[in-house]
BAGUTOR-766825 format. One record per atom (N, C-alpha, C, O): residue number from 1; residue in one letter; atom name; x, y, z. Coordinates in nm, 2 decimals. Layout:
pos  code  site  east  north  up
NUM  A  CA  X  Y  Z
...
This chain:
pos  code  site  east  north  up
1  X  N  0.67  0.10  -2.02
1  X  CA  0.55  0.19  -2.07
1  X  C  0.62  0.34  -2.11
1  X  O  0.62  0.37  -1.99
2  X  N  0.66  0.43  -2.16
2  X  CA  0.73  0.52  -2.21
2  X  C  0.61  0.63  -2.18
2  X  O  0.50  0.59  -2.21
3  X  N  0.62  0.76  -2.13
3  X  CA  0.56  0.90  -2.09
3  X  C  0.56  0.96  -2.24
3  X  O  0.65  0.96  -2.33
4  X  N  0.41  1.02  -2.22
4  X  CA  0.38  1.12  -2.35
4  X  C  0.49  1.23  -2.39
4  X  O  0.54  1.30  -2.29
5  X  N  0.53  1.26  -2.53
5  X  CA  0.60  1.40  -2.51
5  X  C  0.51  1.49  -2.49
5  X  O  0.56  1.60  -2.46
6  X  N  0.39  1.48  -2.50
6  X  CA  0.34  1.63  -2.52
6  X  C  0.28  1.59  -2.34
6  X  O  0.29  1.50  -2.27
7  X  N  0.20  1.75  -2.33
7  X  CA  0.06  1.73  -2.26
7  X  C  -0.10  1.68  -2.28
7  X  O  -0.14  1.71  -2.39
8  X  N  -0.18  1.61  -2.21
8  X  CA  -0.28  1.57  -2.28
8  X  C  -0.38  1.64  -2.34
8  X  O  -0.43  1.74  -2.29
9  X  N  -0.41  1.58  -2.50
9  X  CA  -0.45  1.69  -2.52
9  X  C  -0.65  1.72  -2.52
9  X  O  -0.72  1.69  -2.62
10  X  N  -0.69  1.75  -2.43
10  X  CA  -0.83  1.77  -2.43
10  X  C  -0.87  1.91  -2.42
10  X  O  -0.80  2.01  -2.39
11  X  N  -0.98  1.91  -2.46
11  X  CA  -1.07  2.07  -2.41
11  X  C  -0.99  2.09  -2.26
11  X  O  -0.88  2.14  -2.25
12  X  N  -1.06  2.04  -2.15
12  X  CA  -0.98  2.04  -2.01
12  X  C  -0.87  2.09  -2.01
12  X  O  -0.87  2.21  -1.99
13  X  N  -0.72  2.02  -2.03
13  X  CA  -0.68  2.03  -2.09
13  X  C  -0.56  2.15  -2.08
13  X  O  -0.46  2.18  -2.03
14  X  N  -0.64  2.19  -2.15
14  X  CA  -0.63  2.32  -2.25
14  X  C  -0.67  2.45  -2.21
14  X  O  -0.64  2.56  -2.25
15  X  N  -0.76  2.41  -2.12
15  X  CA  -0.84  2.49  -2.06
15  X  C  -0.79  2.58  -1.91
15  X  O  -0.78  2.69  -1.85
16  X  N  -0.77  2.49  -1.91
16  X  CA  -0.66  2.47  -1.74
16  X  C  -0.52  2.56  -1.76
16  X  O  -0.48  2.66  -1.70
17  X  N  -0.47  2.48  -1.86
17  X  CA  -0.31  2.54  -1.87
17  X  C  -0.33  2.67  -1.96
17  X  O  -0.23  2.72  -2.00
18  X  N  -0.46  2.73  -1.99
18  X  CA  -0.42  2.86  -1.97
18  X  C  -0.43  2.99  -1.88
18  X  O  -0.36  3.08  -1.85
19  X  N  -0.61  2.92  -1.83
19  X  CA  -0.60  2.98  -1.70
19  X  C  -0.49  3.01  -1.59
19  X  O  -0.46  3.11  -1.52
20  X  N  -0.44  2.91  -1.61
20  X  CA  -0.32  2.88  -1.49
20  X  C  -0.20  2.91  -1.53
20  X  O  -0.11  2.90  -1.44
21  X  N  -0.16  2.97  -1.67
21  X  CA  -0.06  2.99  -1.73
21  X  C  0.04  2.89  -1.73
21  X  O  0.16  2.90  -1.75
22  X  N  -0.04  2.77  -1.71
22  X  CA  0.12  2.65  -1.71
22  X  C  0.17  2.64  -1.62
22  X  O  0.29  2.64  -1.64
23  X  N  0.13  2.64  -1.47
23  X  CA  0.23  2.64  -1.37
23  X  C  0.12  2.58  -1.28
23  X  O  0.00  2.59  -1.30
24  X  N  0.20  2.51  -1.17
24  X  CA  0.11  2.35  -1.09
24  X  C  0.07  2.47  -1.02
24  X  O  0.13  2.56  -0.97
25  X  N  -0.12  2.45  -1.03
25  X  CA  -0.16  2.47  -0.86
25  X  C  -0.15  2.48  -0.72
25  X  O  -0.22  2.55  -0.65
26  X  N  -0.03  2.38  -0.67
26  X  CA  -0.05  2.34  -0.54
26  X  C  0.16  2.42  -0.50
26  X  O  0.21  2.42  -0.39
27  X  N  0.23  2.47  -0.64
27  X  CA  0.36  2.52  -0.57
27  X  C  0.37  2.70  -0.66
27  X  O  0.40  2.81  -0.64
28  X  N  0.31  2.61  -0.75
28  X  CA  0.37  2.76  -0.82
28  X  C  0.41  2.75  -0.90
28  X  O  0.33  2.80  -0.98
29  X  N  0.53  2.69  -0.98
29  X  CA  0.58  2.64  -1.08
29  X  C  0.58  2.66  -1.19
29  X  O  0.47  2.67  -1.24
30  X  N  0.66  2.66  -1.26
30  X  CA  0.63  2.64  -1.40
30  X  C  0.68  2.49  -1.45
30  X  O  0.78  2.42  -1.42
31  X  N  0.51  2.50  -1.56
31  X  CA  0.53  2.29  -1.60
31  X  C  0.61  2.31  -1.71
31  X  O  0.63  2.42  -1.76
32  X  N  0.68  2.20  -1.76
32  X  CA  0.73  2.20  -1.89
32  X  C  0.66  2.15  -1.98
32  X  O  0.64  2.03  -1.97
33  X  N  0.58  2.24  -2.09
33  X  CA  0.51  2.22  -2.22
33  X  C  0.56  2.04  -2.28
33  X  O  0.48  1.95  -2.31
34  X  N  0.70  2.02  -2.30
34  X  CA  0.65  1.84  -2.38
34  X  C  0.81  1.81  -2.33
34  X  O  0.89  1.88  -2.28
35  X  N  0.81  1.69  -2.34
35  X  CA  0.93  1.64  -2.28
35  X  C  1.09  1.72  -2.31
35  X  O  1.19  1.71  -2.24
36  X  N  1.07  1.82  -2.44
36  X  CA  1.21  1.84  -2.47
36  X  C  1.23  1.98  -2.42
36  X  O  1.32  2.06  -2.47
37  X  N  1.15  2.01  -2.31
37  X  CA  1.17  2.12  -2.23
37  X  C  1.22  2.07  -2.09
37  X  O  1.20  2.14  -1.99
38  X  N  1.27  1.96  -2.07
38  X  CA  1.35  1.94  -1.95
38  X  C  1.49  1.85  -2.05
38  X  O  1.49  1.81  -2.17
39  X  N  1.61  1.87  -1.90
39  X  CA  1.72  1.80  -1.96
39  X  C  1.75  1.63  -1.94
39  X  O  1.85  1.57  -1.98
40  X  N  1.65  1.57  -1.89
40  X  CA  1.64  1.41  -1.92
40  X  C  1.49  1.36  -1.90
40  X  O  1.41  1.44  -1.85
41  X  N  1.44  1.21  -1.93
41  X  CA  1.35  1.14  -1.91
41  X  C  1.27  1.09  -1.81
41  X  O  1.16  1.03  -1.81
42  X  N  1.37  1.13  -1.71
42  X  CA  1.34  1.14  -1.51
42  X  C  1.28  1.23  -1.46
42  X  O  1.18  1.22  -1.40
43  X  N  1.36  1.35  -1.50
43  X  CA  1.26  1.46  -1.46
43  X  C  1.15  1.48  -1.53
43  X  O  1.07  1.54  -1.46
44  X  N  1.09  1.45  -1.67
44  X  CA  0.98  1.46  -1.72
44  X  C  0.88  1.39  -1.64
44  X  O  0.76  1.43  -1.63
45  X  N  0.93  1.25  -1.58
45  X  CA  0.84  1.19  -1.57
45  X  C  0.81  1.19  -1.45
45  X  O  0.74  1.10  -1.40
46  X  N  0.86  1.33  -1.33
46  X  CA  0.84  1.39  -1.19
46  X  C  0.74  1.48  -1.28
46  X  O  0.62  1.46  -1.27
47  X  N  0.78  1.56  -1.36
47  X  CA  0.72  1.68  -1.36
47  X  C  0.64  1.72  -1.50
47  X  O  0.65  1.84  -1.55
48  X  N  0.57  1.61  -1.54
48  X  CA  0.51  1.62  -1.67
48  X  C  0.35  1.62  -1.62
48  X  O  0.28  1.55  -1.54
49  X  N  0.33  1.76  -1.73
49  X  CA  0.16  1.83  -1.68
49  X  C  0.13  1.73  -1.69
49  X  O  0.18  1.65  -1.76
50  X  N  0.00  1.71  -1.58
50  X  CA  -0.13  1.66  -1.60
50  X  C  -0.25  1.76  -1.52
50  X  O  -0.21  1.87  -1.48
51  X  N  -0.39  1.71  -1.50
51  X  CA  -0.44  1.79  -1.39
51  X  C  -0.52  1.62  -1.32
51  X  O  -0.52  1.50  -1.35
52  X  N  -0.57  1.73  -1.21
52  X  CA  -0.59  1.63  -1.06
52  X  C  -0.74  1.73  -0.97
52  X  O  -0.73  1.84  -0.92
53  X  N  -0.82  1.68  -0.97
53  X  CA  -0.94  1.72  -0.85
53  X  C  -0.92  1.77  -0.76
53  X  O  -0.84  1.74  -0.67
54  X  N  -1.02  1.92  -0.78
54  X  CA  -0.96  1.99  -0.63
54  X  C  -1.01  1.89  -0.56
54  X  O  -0.93  1.81  -0.50
55  X  N  -1.20  1.86  -0.56
55  X  CA  -1.22  1.75  -0.45
55  X  C  -1.24  1.64  -0.51
55  X  O  -1.30  1.63  -0.61
56  X  N  -1.19  1.55  -0.46
56  X  CA  -1.18  1.38  -0.52
56  X  C  -1.29  1.35  -0.56
56  X  O  -1.38  1.36  -0.48
57  X  N  -1.33  1.31  -0.69
57  X  CA  -1.48  1.21  -0.72
57  X  C  -1.47  1.15  -0.65
57  X  O  -1.58  1.09  -0.66
58  X  N  -1.39  1.07  -0.53
58  X  CA  -1.50  0.97  -0.45
58  X  C  -1.54  1.07  -0.29
58  X  O  -1.62  1.06  -0.20
59  X  N  -1.43  1.15  -0.32
59  X  CA  -1.53  1.28  -0.20
59  X  C  -1.64  1.30  -0.22
59  X  O  -1.72  1.29  -0.12
60  X  N  -1.69  1.35  -0.35
60  X  CA  -1.84  1.38  -0.46
60  X  C  -1.75  1.49  -0.50
60  X  O  -1.77  1.61  -0.47
61  X  N  -1.67  1.44  -0.54
61  X  CA  -1.69  1.65  -0.60
61  X  C  -1.72  1.63  -0.82
61  X  O  -1.71  1.53  -0.90
62  X  N  -1.73  1.69  -0.82
62  X  CA  -1.80  1.66  -0.96
62  X  C  -1.67  1.65  -1.09
62  X  O  -1.56  1.71  -1.07
63  X  N  -1.72  1.58  -1.21
63  X  CA  -1.57  1.57  -1.32
63  X  C  -1.56  1.70  -1.39
63  X  O  -1.55  1.69  -1.51
64  X  N  -1.55  1.80  -1.35
64  X  CA  -1.61  1.97  -1.41
64  X  C  -1.44  2.06  -1.37
64  X  O  -1.37  2.08  -1.27
65  X  N  -1.43  2.12  -1.61
65  X  CA  -1.30  2.20  -1.51
65  X  C  -1.36  2.30  -1.42
65  X  O  -1.30  2.40  -1.42
66  X  N  -1.41  2.30  -1.37
66  X  CA  -1.43  2.41  -1.21
66  X  C  -1.35  2.34  -1.09
66  X  O  -1.29  2.39  -0.99
67  X  N  -1.38  2.22  -1.12
67  X  CA  -1.27  2.14  -1.01
67  X  C  -1.19  2.10  -1.04
67  X  O  -1.13  2.04  -0.95
68  X  N  -1.10  2.10  -1.18
68  X  CA  -1.02  2.07  -1.25
68  X  C  -0.89  2.16  -1.17
68  X  O  -0.90  2.28  -1.12
69  X  N  -0.74  2.07  -1.18
69  X  CA  -0.60  2.19  -1.11
69  X  C  -0.48  2.13  -1.21
69  X  O  -0.53  2.02  -1.25
70  X  N  -0.40  2.14  -1.26
70  X  CA  -0.28  2.16  -1.28
70  X  C  -0.24  2.11  -1.20
70  X  O  -0.11  2.11  -1.18
């Protein structure tokens, strides 16, 4: 399966990207905006922008924008 060439196109993701200035919530490093912003597909596979729950759903965390981070 090939990796997407762009970040998820959702309202949640757009809000997170803007609020966090496109930076990872854990390390603070900038996330690439597309596959073409990095030198190789394997780098994109490791660094492509995604979002995650701060408090996991399994631990009772809500599926809402305030519980998501890049």
